[in-house]
C-alpha positions in Angstrom: 108.7 76.8 91.2 105.8 78.8 89.7 105.8 82.7 90.5 102.0 83.8 91.5 100.7 87.1 89.6 98.5 89.6 90.5 96.7 91.8 88.4 96.5 95.4 90.1 94.2 98.1 88.6 94.9 101.9 89.0 98.5 100.8 89.9 100.3 103.9 88.1 100.4 105.5 92.1 99.3 105.4 95.3 97.6 102.3 97.0 97.8 100.3 93.9 101.5 101.4 93.3 102.4 100.6 96.9 100.2 97.0 96.6 101.8 96.2 93.8 105.1 96.9 95.6 104.1 94.7 97.9 103.2 91.7 95.7 106.8 91.8 94.3 108.4 91.9 97.8 106.7 88.8 98.6 107.9 86.7 95.0 104.6 87.6 93.1 104.7 88.8 89.4 102.5 91.7 89.1 100.8 93.0 86.3 100.3 96.9 86.7 97.0 98.5 85.0 96.3 102.8 84.4 94.4 104.8 82.7 97.2 107.0 83.1 99.8 106.3 80.2 102.8 108.8 81.3 102.3 107.7 85.3 102.1 103.8 84.2 105.5 104.2 82.7 106.5 106.2 86.0 105.3 103.0 87.7 107.3 100.7 86.0 110.5 103.0 85.8 110.7 103.3 89.2 109.6 99.5 90.5 112.7 99.1 87.9 111.5 94.6 87.6 110.8 94.4 83.7 111.2 90.5 84.3 108.7 90.7 87.1 105.9 93.2 86.0 103.9 93.9 83.0 102.1 97.6 81.8 99.0 97.4 80.7 97.0 101.4 79.4 94.0 100.5 79.7 89.9 102.0 81.0 88.2 99.4 82.9 85.0 100.9 82.6 85.4 99.5 78.6 84.9 96.4 78.3 87.0 95.3 75.3 89.7 96.7 76.4 89.9 94.9 80.0 89.8 92.0 77.6 92.6 92.3 76.4 94.6 93.6 79.3 93.7 89.9 80.6 95.1 88.5 78.0 98.1 90.1 77.8 98.2 88.9 81.3 97.7 84.5 79.8 100.4 85.7 77.0 103.6 86.8 79.2 103.0 85.6 82.3 100.4 82.1 81.9 98.1 82.3 84.8 96.6 85.3 87.3 96.3 84.4 90.7 95.3 87.8 92.2 93.4 90.5 91.2 93.0 93.9 93.2 90.1 96.2 91.7 91.7 99.5 92.7 91.1 101.8 90.0 88.9 104.4 90.8 87.5 107.9 90.2 85.6 110.7 92.4 83.2 113.8 91.8 83.4 115.9 95.1 80.3 118.2 94.0 76.6 118.4 96.0 74.2 116.2 94.6 72.4 118.8 93.0 75.1 120.0 91.1 76.4 116.3 89.9 75.6 116.7 86.5 74.2 112.4 85.0 77.7 112.5 83.1 79.5 112.7 86.5 77.6 109.9 88.0 77.8 107.9 84.9 81.6 108.4 84.8 82.0 107.3 88.9 79.8 104.7 88.3 81.5 103.3 85.6 84.9 103.3 86.9 84.5 102.0 90.5 81.7 99.7 90.4 81.2 98.7 86.4 85.0 98.8 86.0 85.3 95.9 89.4 82.9 93.5 87.7 84.3 94.0 83.9 87.7 92.9 85.6 86.4 90.1 87.8 84.7 88.3 84.8 87.0 88.5 82.2 89.8 87.4 84.9 87.7 84.5 87.0 88.5 82.1 83.9 91.8 82.4 84.1 92.0 81.9 87.6 89.8 79.3 87.2 92.8 77.4 85.3 95.0 77.3 88.2 92.6 76.4 90.4 91.0 79.7 91.8 92.7 82.4 92.9 91.5 85.3 95.1 89.9 89.0 94.6 90.4 92.5 96.4 87.9 95.5 95.7 89.0 98.5 97.2 86.0 100.2 98.5 86.0 102.9 100.5 85.2 104.1 104.0 82.6 106.6 101.9 80.6 103.3 101.5 79.7 102.9 104.8 79.1 106.0 105.9 77.3 108.7 103.9 79.4 112.3 104.0 78.5 115.8 102.0 79.8 115.8 98.5 80.3 112.6 97.7 76.7 110.9 96.0 78.3 108.8 93.5 81.7 108.1 95.3 79.5 106.7 98.1 77.1 105.4 96.0 79.3 103.2 94.0 81.4 102.5 97.3 78.5 100.8 98.9 77.5 99.1 95.2 80.7 97.6 95.3 80.5 96.0 98.5 77.5 94.4 97.5 78.9 93.2 94.2 81.8 91.9 96.7 79.4 89.2 98.8 77.8 88.8 95.1 81.1 87.4 93.5 82.1 85.5 96.8 79.0 83.4 96.6 78.7 83.0 92.9 82.6 82.8 92.3 83.5 80.5 95.9 82.8 76.4 93.2 85.9 78.2 90.8 87.8 78.3 93.9 88.1 82.0 93.6 88.0 83.7 97.1 86.4 87.7 96.7 86.4 90.9 99.7 87.2 94.0 100.1 89.3 97.0 101.4 87.5 100.1 102.8 90.1 102.6 103.2 89.6 104.9 105.8 91.5 109.5 105.4 95.4 107.7 103.6 98.0 109.5 102.9 97.4 109.6 99.1 98.7 112.3 96.4 95.0 113.2 96.5 94.2 113.6 99.8 97.7 115.6 99.9 96.1 117.8 97.3 92.6 118.4 98.1 92.8 117.9 101.9 93.2 121.2 103.4 94.9 121.6 107.8 91.2 122.3 108.7 89.7 119.1 106.7 93.1 117.1 107.9 92.1 118.4 112.4 88.3 117.3 111.8 89.5 113.7 110.2 92.0 113.4 113.5 89.5 114.1 115.5 87.1 112.0 114.5 89.6 109.4 113.6 91.0 107.1 117.3 94.1 106.2 116.2 93.9 110.6 115.2 96.1 110.1 112.0 95.7 109.5 108.5 96.3 105.8 107.0 99.5 104.6 104.9 99.4 103.7 101.6 101.4 100.5 102.8 99.4 99.7 105.6 96.5 99.2 102.7 98.3 97.1 100.8 99.5 95.2 103.1 95.9 94.0 104.2 95.8 93.5 100.2 98.1 91.7 99.7 97.0 89.3 102.7 93.7 89.2 101.7 94.8 87.8 98.5 97.2 84.8 100.2 97.1 81.9 101.4 96.7 83.2 104.9 93.3 84.3 104.4 92.1 81.0 102.7 89.0 80.7 104.6 88.3 84.6 104.0 85.4 85.6 101.6 82.5 87.7 101.3 84.0 90.4 103.6 85.0 94.5 103.8 87.4 94.6 105.7 87.7 98.6 107.1 91.1 99.6 107.0 90.1 103.4 108.7 92.0 103.2 112.1 88.9 103.2 113.9 86.7 105.6 111.9 83.7 103.8 111.6 83.9 101.9 114.5 84.1 105.1 116.4 80.4 106.6 115.1 80.0 110.1 117.3 83.6 110.9 118.6 83.9 112.9 121.9 87.2 114.6 120.8 87.1 116.0 124.1 86.6 113.6 126.6 89.0 110.9 124.9 92.3 113.3 124.5 91.6 114.4 128.4 90.6 110.5 130.0 88.8 110.9 132.3 87.0 108.4 134.1 83.1 108.2 134.1 
């Protein structure tokens, strides 16, 4: 039986690594792509599955490198059934202090990267009748916030790119969806979210907690599988209800008053 193959970008840690681990648990083979060679090496060591994994050191914003990476997947595994565009970067600065270079780099990785990766991967997917693409957007692409002018805009653009890809690639049997994480217990969040910021998020999220990397991985892998065979062009927020809540009434919710 031919094992399915997934390519996960930004797979050196966090949601990407959790997704690679989930694919392996489901019996898939996985190509892990990351710009950080040291992180990638550590991720491969932690998975300890050399026969089922492939390490790809690559910058998703570089078209020739992306094309070469996809060729390596074809050479090693002979097929590609799923692409997870998870690689991303962020600059947390006020709009008036964000430089053109910072703006350009965030959009190059977060928006151009998924365009290049999908463009390179789609023909290989089509050779075996199609597949699935999942773009990892963000709740910051659905709700504007401070210090996220480049990041939020790039993720909002990626949400529309998802719909555009879904419409255009359907003829090749390729489904395209997006997952929008809310606050997640990643290494970056643990490093930059102060206790005050964490409390603010807990107050604003109906489930009153951060999400787990494994919870995002479950949704991503589901969207790549046959059980989601009639789902395409969608952006699904995995955010504990953060986007749905709008203006939170924490005091009323906490007191459980009857109105």
